[in-house]
py3Dmol code that shows the C-alpha trace and the ligand (Angstrom):
import py3Dmol

protein = """\
ATOM      1  CA  MET A   1       8.485  75.611 113.721  1.00  0.00           C
ATOM      2  CA  THR A   2      10.042  72.329 112.620  1.00  0.00           C
ATOM      3  CA  LYS A   3       8.079  70.489 109.966  1.00  0.00           C
ATOM      4  CA  LEU A   4       7.123  66.872 110.429  1.00  0.00           C
ATOM      5  CA  SER A   5       9.395  65.853 107.550  1.00  0.00           C
ATOM      6  CA  GLU A   6      12.367  67.542 109.223  1.00  0.00           C
ATOM      7  CA  LEU A   7      11.494  66.012 112.567  1.00  0.00           C
ATOM      8  CA  ARG A   8      11.326  62.551 110.994  1.00  0.00           C
ATOM      9  CA  GLU A   9      14.815  63.051 109.590  1.00  0.00           C
ATOM     10  CA  GLU A  10      16.134  64.069 112.999  1.00  0.00           C
ATOM     11  CA  ILE A  11      14.512  61.052 114.614  1.00  0.00           C
ATOM     12  CA  ALA A  12      16.040  58.787 111.971  1.00  0.00           C
ATOM     13  CA  GLY A  13      19.492  59.844 113.198  1.00  0.00           C
ATOM     14  CA  CYS A  14      18.647  59.623 116.915  1.00  0.00           C
ATOM     15  CA  ARG A  15      21.438  58.603 119.272  1.00  0.00           C
ATOM     16  CA  ARG A  16      19.834  59.738 122.518  1.00  0.00           C
ATOM     17  CA  CYS A  17      20.081  56.262 124.022  1.00  0.00           C
ATOM     18  CA  GLU A  18      21.791  52.991 123.128  1.00  0.00           C
ATOM     19  CA  LEU A  19      18.791  51.348 121.442  1.00  0.00           C
ATOM     20  CA  TYR A  20      19.815  52.599 117.983  1.00  0.00           C
ATOM     21  CA  ARG A  21      22.826  50.267 118.016  1.00  0.00           C
ATOM     22  CA  GLU A  22      20.881  47.002 117.714  1.00  0.00           C
ATOM     23  CA  ALA A  23      17.714  48.223 115.997  1.00  0.00           C
ATOM     24  CA  THR A  24      17.448  48.216 112.214  1.00  0.00           C
ATOM     25  CA  GLN A  25      16.197  51.779 112.111  1.00  0.00           C
ATOM     26  CA  ALA A  26      14.240  54.385 114.016  1.00  0.00           C
ATOM     27  CA  VAL A  27      10.536  53.984 113.344  1.00  0.00           C
ATOM     28  CA  THR A  28       8.904  57.383 113.142  1.00  0.00           C
ATOM     29  CA  SER A  29       5.218  57.988 112.558  1.00  0.00           C
ATOM     30  CA  VAL A  30       2.464  57.726 110.005  1.00  0.00           C
ATOM     31  CA  GLY A  31      -0.210  60.347 109.628  1.00  0.00           C
ATOM     32  CA  ASN A  32      -0.171  64.012 108.880  1.00  0.00           C
ATOM     33  CA  THR A  33      -0.139  67.387 110.561  1.00  0.00           C
ATOM     34  CA  ARG A  34      -3.896  67.708 110.281  1.00  0.00           C
ATOM     35  CA  ALA A  35      -4.768  64.588 112.285  1.00  0.00           C
ATOM     36  CA  ARG A  36      -6.958  65.400 115.271  1.00  0.00           C
ATOM     37  CA  MET A  37      -6.363  62.066 116.962  1.00  0.00           C
ATOM     38  CA  MET A  38      -2.889  60.938 117.955  1.00  0.00           C
ATOM     39  CA  LEU A  39      -2.375  57.292 118.866  1.00  0.00           C
ATOM     40  CA  VAL A  40       0.751  56.556 120.873  1.00  0.00           C
ATOM     41  CA  GLY A  41       2.095  53.016 121.116  1.00  0.00           C
ATOM     42  CA  GLU A  42       4.993  51.636 123.134  1.00  0.00           C
ATOM     43  CA  GLN A  43       7.823  50.992 120.699  1.00  0.00           C
ATOM     44  CA  PRO A  44       8.173  49.356 117.291  1.00  0.00           C
ATOM     45  CA  GLY A  45       7.931  45.582 117.257  1.00  0.00           C
ATOM     46  CA  ASP A  46       9.961  43.160 115.174  1.00  0.00           C
ATOM     47  CA  ARG A  47       7.999  43.828 111.937  1.00  0.00           C
ATOM     48  CA  GLU A  48       7.916  47.561 112.444  1.00  0.00           C
ATOM     49  CA  ASP A  49      11.670  47.603 113.031  1.00  0.00           C
ATOM     50  CA  VAL A  50      12.189  45.919 109.664  1.00  0.00           C
ATOM     51  CA  GLU A  51       9.566  47.861 107.710  1.00  0.00           C
ATOM     52  CA  GLY A  52      10.146  51.234 109.333  1.00  0.00           C
ATOM     53  CA  GLU A  53       6.478  51.934 109.973  1.00  0.00           C
ATOM     54  CA  PRO A  54       4.472  51.770 113.204  1.00  0.00           C
ATOM     55  CA  PHE A  55       1.799  49.125 113.760  1.00  0.00           C
ATOM     56  CA  VAL A  56       2.313  47.029 110.633  1.00  0.00           C
ATOM     57  CA  GLY A  57       2.721  43.730 112.541  1.00  0.00           C
ATOM     58  CA  PRO A  58       0.322  41.575 114.613  1.00  0.00           C
ATOM     59  CA  ALA A  59      -0.477  44.316 117.163  1.00  0.00           C
ATOM     60  CA  GLY A  60      -1.260  46.609 114.242  1.00  0.00           C
ATOM     61  CA  ARG A  61      -3.825  44.146 112.971  1.00  0.00           C
ATOM     62  CA  VAL A  62      -5.586  44.167 116.353  1.00  0.00           C
ATOM     63  CA  LEU A  63      -5.454  47.954 116.363  1.00  0.00           C
ATOM     64  CA  ASP A  64      -6.897  48.100 112.845  1.00  0.00           C
ATOM     65  CA  ALA A  65      -9.807  45.843 113.844  1.00  0.00           C
ATOM     66  CA  ALA A  66     -10.517  48.041 116.870  1.00  0.00           C
ATOM     67  CA  LEU A  67     -10.309  51.264 114.848  1.00  0.00           C
ATOM     68  CA  ARG A  68     -12.675  49.817 112.249  1.00  0.00           C
ATOM     69  CA  SER A  69     -15.230  48.819 114.896  1.00  0.00           C
ATOM     70  CA  ALA A  70     -14.951  52.269 116.475  1.00  0.00           C
ATOM     71  CA  GLY A  71     -15.599  53.905 113.095  1.00  0.00           C
ATOM     72  CA  ILE A  72     -12.182  55.568 112.971  1.00  0.00           C
ATOM     73  CA  GLU A  73     -10.198  55.645 109.734  1.00  0.00           C
ATOM     74  CA  ARG A  74      -6.555  54.783 110.382  1.00  0.00           C
ATOM     75  CA  SER A  75      -5.566  57.408 107.826  1.00  0.00           C
ATOM     76  CA  ASP A  76      -7.391  60.087 109.851  1.00  0.00           C
ATOM     77  CA  ALA A  77      -5.192  59.431 112.860  1.00  0.00           C
ATOM     78  CA  TYR A  78      -1.527  60.118 113.549  1.00  0.00           C
ATOM     79  CA  LEU A  79       0.272  56.992 114.778  1.00  0.00           C
ATOM     80  CA  THR A  80       3.517  57.103 116.669  1.00  0.00           C
ATOM     81  CA  ASN A  81       5.369  55.391 119.486  1.00  0.00           C
ATOM     82  CA  ALA A  82       6.703  56.523 122.860  1.00  0.00           C
ATOM     83  CA  VAL A  83      10.080  54.973 121.992  1.00  0.00           C
ATOM     84  CA  LYS A  84      11.263  55.038 118.383  1.00  0.00           C
ATOM     85  CA  HIS A  85      13.733  52.125 118.397  1.00  0.00           C
ATOM     86  CA  PHE A  86      12.936  48.433 118.954  1.00  0.00           C
ATOM     87  CA  ARG A  87      14.271  47.071 122.246  1.00  0.00           C
ATOM     88  CA  PHE A  88      14.800  43.332 122.194  1.00  0.00           C
ATOM     89  CA  GLU A  89      17.016  40.464 123.259  1.00  0.00           C
ATOM     90  CA  ARG A  90      18.300  37.752 120.988  1.00  0.00           C
ATOM     91  CA  ARG A  91      17.364  34.138 121.659  1.00  0.00           C
ATOM     92  CA  GLY A  92      18.963  32.106 118.940  1.00  0.00           C
ATOM     93  CA  LYS A  93      17.659  33.538 115.714  1.00  0.00           C
ATOM     94  CA  ARG A  94      14.651  35.147 117.375  1.00  0.00           C
ATOM     95  CA  ARG A  95      14.432  38.688 118.598  1.00  0.00           C
ATOM     96  CA  ILE A  96      12.296  38.863 121.721  1.00  0.00           C
ATOM     97  CA  HIS A  97      10.600  42.123 122.630  1.00  0.00           C
ATOM     98  CA  ARG A  98      11.799  43.844 125.810  1.00  0.00           C
ATOM     99  CA  LYS A  99       9.792  46.582 127.425  1.00  0.00           C
ATOM    100  CA  PRO A 100      11.533  49.951 127.203  1.00  0.00           C
ATOM    101  CA  ALA A 101      12.971  51.220 130.493  1.00  0.00           C
ATOM    102  CA  VAL A 102      12.061  54.594 131.951  1.00  0.00           C
ATOM    103  CA  GLU A 103      15.406  55.956 130.709  1.00  0.00           C
ATOM    104  CA  HIS A 104      14.450  55.031 127.134  1.00  0.00           C
ATOM    105  CA  ILE A 105      11.037  56.679 127.490  1.00  0.00           C
ATOM    106  CA  GLU A 106      12.704  59.799 128.853  1.00  0.00           C
ATOM    107  CA  ALA A 107      15.434  59.874 126.213  1.00  0.00           C
ATOM    108  CA  CYS A 108      12.785  59.674 123.488  1.00  0.00           C
ATOM    109  CA  HIS A 109      10.419  62.161 125.085  1.00  0.00           C
ATOM    110  CA  PRO A 110      11.639  65.270 123.220  1.00  0.00           C
ATOM    111  CA  TRP A 111      10.523  63.626 119.965  1.00  0.00           C
ATOM    112  CA  LEU A 112       7.029  62.960 121.255  1.00  0.00           C
ATOM    113  CA  GLU A 113       6.832  66.478 122.628  1.00  0.00           C
ATOM    114  CA  ALA A 114       7.827  67.869 119.230  1.00  0.00           C
ATOM    115  CA  GLU A 115       5.238  65.679 117.499  1.00  0.00           C
ATOM    116  CA  VAL A 116       2.494  66.959 119.793  1.00  0.00           C
ATOM    117  CA  ALA A 117       3.602  70.549 119.148  1.00  0.00           C
ATOM    118  CA  ILE A 118       3.474  70.055 115.371  1.00  0.00           C
ATOM    119  CA  VAL A 119       0.304  67.982 115.078  1.00  0.00           C
ATOM    120  CA  ARG A 120      -1.598  69.716 117.899  1.00  0.00           C
ATOM    121  CA  PRO A 121      -4.108  66.873 118.250  1.00  0.00           C
ATOM    122  CA  ARG A 122      -7.412  67.272 120.054  1.00  0.00           C
ATOM    123  CA  VAL A 123      -7.116  63.885 121.650  1.00  0.00           C
ATOM    124  CA  VAL A 124      -4.180  61.623 122.438  1.00  0.00           C
ATOM    125  CA  VAL A 125      -4.823  57.910 122.921  1.00  0.00           C
ATOM    126  CA  CYS A 126      -2.182  56.148 125.005  1.00  0.00           C
ATOM    127  CA  LEU A 127      -1.975  52.488 124.018  1.00  0.00           C
ATOM    128  CA  GLY A 128      -0.571  50.911 127.163  1.00  0.00           C
ATOM    129  CA  ALA A 129       1.321  51.999 130.250  1.00  0.00           C
ATOM    130  CA  THR A 130       4.537  52.986 128.456  1.00  0.00           C
ATOM    131  CA  ALA A 131       2.631  55.394 126.221  1.00  0.00           C
ATOM    132  CA  GLY A 132       0.740  56.710 129.253  1.00  0.00           C
ATOM    133  CA  ARG A 133       3.976  57.358 131.086  1.00  0.00           C
ATOM    134  CA  ALA A 134       5.535  59.029 128.050  1.00  0.00           C
ATOM    135  CA  VAL A 135       2.560  61.296 127.439  1.00  0.00           C
ATOM    136  CA  LEU A 136       1.688  62.197 131.034  1.00  0.00           C
ATOM    137  CA  GLY A 137       5.214  62.067 132.467  1.00  0.00           C
ATOM    138  CA  ARG A 138       4.216  59.876 135.402  1.00  0.00           C
ATOM    139  CA  PRO A 139       3.508  56.205 136.049  1.00  0.00           C
ATOM    140  CA  VAL A 140       0.112  55.112 134.713  1.00  0.00           C
ATOM    141  CA  ARG A 141      -1.983  52.096 135.696  1.00  0.00           C
ATOM    142  CA  ILE A 142      -4.276  51.102 132.868  1.00  0.00           C
ATOM    143  CA  GLY A 143      -6.868  49.405 135.081  1.00  0.00           C
ATOM    144  CA  GLU A 144      -7.242  52.509 137.233  1.00  0.00           C
ATOM    145  CA  GLU A 145      -7.191  55.167 134.547  1.00  0.00           C
ATOM    146  CA  ARG A 146      -8.951  53.772 131.511  1.00  0.00           C
ATOM    147  CA  GLY A 147     -12.559  54.550 130.765  1.00  0.00           C
ATOM    148  CA  GLY A 148     -12.458  58.320 131.173  1.00  0.00           C
ATOM    149  CA  LEU A 149     -11.359  61.402 129.280  1.00  0.00           C
ATOM    150  CA  ILE A 150      -8.483  63.168 131.012  1.00  0.00           C
ATOM    151  CA  GLU A 151      -8.992  66.804 130.096  1.00  0.00           C
ATOM    152  CA  ASP A 152      -6.924  70.010 130.096  1.00  0.00           C
ATOM    153  CA  VAL A 153      -3.638  68.139 130.060  1.00  0.00           C
ATOM    154  CA  ASP A 154      -0.655  70.524 129.986  1.00  0.00           C
ATOM    155  CA  GLU A 155       1.679  67.865 128.562  1.00  0.00           C
ATOM    156  CA  THR A 156      -0.471  67.565 125.425  1.00  0.00           C
ATOM    157  CA  GLY A 157      -1.020  71.268 124.911  1.00  0.00           C
ATOM    158  CA  GLY A 158      -4.543  70.894 126.243  1.00  0.00           C
ATOM    159  CA  ALA A 159      -5.533  67.845 124.187  1.00  0.00           C
ATOM    160  CA  ALA A 160      -7.663  65.318 126.043  1.00  0.00           C
ATOM    161  CA  VAL A 161      -5.985  62.026 126.901  1.00  0.00           C
ATOM    162  CA  VAL A 162      -7.501  58.554 126.834  1.00  0.00           C
ATOM    163  CA  ILE A 163      -5.678  55.688 128.473  1.00  0.00           C
ATOM    164  CA  THR A 164      -6.311  52.232 127.129  1.00  0.00           C
ATOM    165  CA  THR A 165      -4.674  48.861 126.822  1.00  0.00           C
ATOM    166  CA  HIS A 166      -1.960  48.008 124.328  1.00  0.00           C
ATOM    167  CA  PRO A 167      -3.340  45.951 121.398  1.00  0.00           C
ATOM    168  CA  SER A 168      -0.538  43.393 121.832  1.00  0.00           C
ATOM    169  CA  SER A 169      -1.965  42.453 125.248  1.00  0.00           C
ATOM    170  CA  LEU A 170      -4.911  40.934 123.369  1.00  0.00           C
ATOM    171  CA  LEU A 171      -2.563  38.698 121.401  1.00  0.00           C
ATOM    172  CA  ARG A 172      -1.680  36.886 124.616  1.00  0.00           C
ATOM    173  CA  LEU A 173      -5.314  35.905 125.295  1.00  0.00           C
ATOM    174  CA  ARG A 174      -5.914  32.291 124.336  1.00  0.00           C
ATOM    175  CA  ASP A 175      -9.636  32.196 125.057  1.00  0.00           C
ATOM    176  CA  ARG A 176     -11.812  33.582 122.241  1.00  0.00           C
ATOM    177  CA  GLY A 177     -14.342  35.017 124.692  1.00  0.00           C
ATOM    178  CA  ASP A 178     -11.644  36.876 126.621  1.00  0.00           C
ATOM    179  CA  TYR A 179     -10.233  38.230 123.369  1.00  0.00           C
ATOM    180  CA  ASP A 180     -13.632  39.486 122.179  1.00  0.00           C
ATOM    181  CA  ALA A 181     -14.352  41.113 125.537  1.00  0.00           C
ATOM    182  CA  GLU A 182     -10.982  42.904 125.583  1.00  0.00           C
ATOM    183  CA  LEU A 183     -11.389  43.997 121.977  1.00  0.00           C
ATOM    184  CA  GLU A 184     -14.760  45.483 122.887  1.00  0.00           C
ATOM    185  CA  ARG A 185     -13.184  47.407 125.773  1.00  0.00           C
ATOM    186  CA  LEU A 186     -10.514  48.766 123.449  1.00  0.00           C
ATOM    187  CA  VAL A 187     -13.211  49.787 120.954  1.00  0.00           C
ATOM    188  CA  THR A 188     -15.173  51.522 123.732  1.00  0.00           C
ATOM    189  CA  ASP A 189     -12.055  53.513 124.697  1.00  0.00           C
ATOM    190  CA  LEU A 190     -11.448  54.492 121.072  1.00  0.00           C
ATOM    191  CA  ARG A 191     -15.075  55.617 120.721  1.00  0.00           C
ATOM    192  CA  LEU A 192     -14.604  57.725 123.829  1.00  0.00           C
ATOM    193  CA  ALA A 193     -11.544  59.307 122.218  1.00  0.00           C
ATOM    194  CA  ALA A 194     -13.513  59.952 119.012  1.00  0.00           C
ATOM    195  CA  SER A 195     -16.193  61.704 121.063  1.00  0.00           C
ATOM    196  CA  ALA A 196     -13.592  64.317 122.056  1.00  0.00           C
ATOM    197  CA  LEU A 197     -12.748  65.294 118.456  1.00  0.00           C
TER     198      LEU A 197
END
"""
ligand_1 = """\
8
URA
N 3.623 47.904 119.257
C 3.740 49.242 119.432
O 3.580 49.750 120.529
N 4.019 49.978 118.385
C 4.182 49.492 117.185
O 4.445 50.263 116.280
C 4.045 48.103 117.015
C 3.770 47.318 118.062
"""
view = py3Dmol.view(width=600, height=400)
view.addModel(protein, "pdb")
view.setStyle({"model": 0}, {"cartoon": {"style": "trace"}})
view.addModel(ligand_1, "xyz")
view.setStyle({"model": 1}, {"stick": {}})
view.zoomTo()
view.show()
């Protein structure tokens, strides 16, 4: 079986879709083969694209706060993204995030599949609809599917799946009360995932 280090090298040279052309680099994962919880995000953001590591920017800070409140050590989890290259459009000097299209999720899927096969997590947390689609191979509506453990999932080698919101959706909330309430919901979903370990 391929080792994670070899897989990361292959991902670094990925040309499966056009996103590699504009991105700084492919952003692979952090974590190790022994992690029992896999967290799947959407795609690297601006910071992650530059630093080459998932969830090191503003969304990562929200995720860290939620993990802390849920009693989960970041280093105990394996963090990756559904799509490994940053998709964006340029507006002047700024690079504005663009959601990956289904074709990007599909092009990147073999990497995620290989990660699941190597890590063999007990639970996979999908952070947002893109991650849900990548992991389950079908469209996912967060509002309808969050709050429960999806068990015996073939696509994850039997690992339970938890669907939750993407941490970056909290960054758009201007009202402090709304933010706190959404953070609490994210924490509740992460606790649910931890209960399946
Ligand atoms: N958003 C994601 O989905 N993944 C990251 O790595 C950073 C932001």
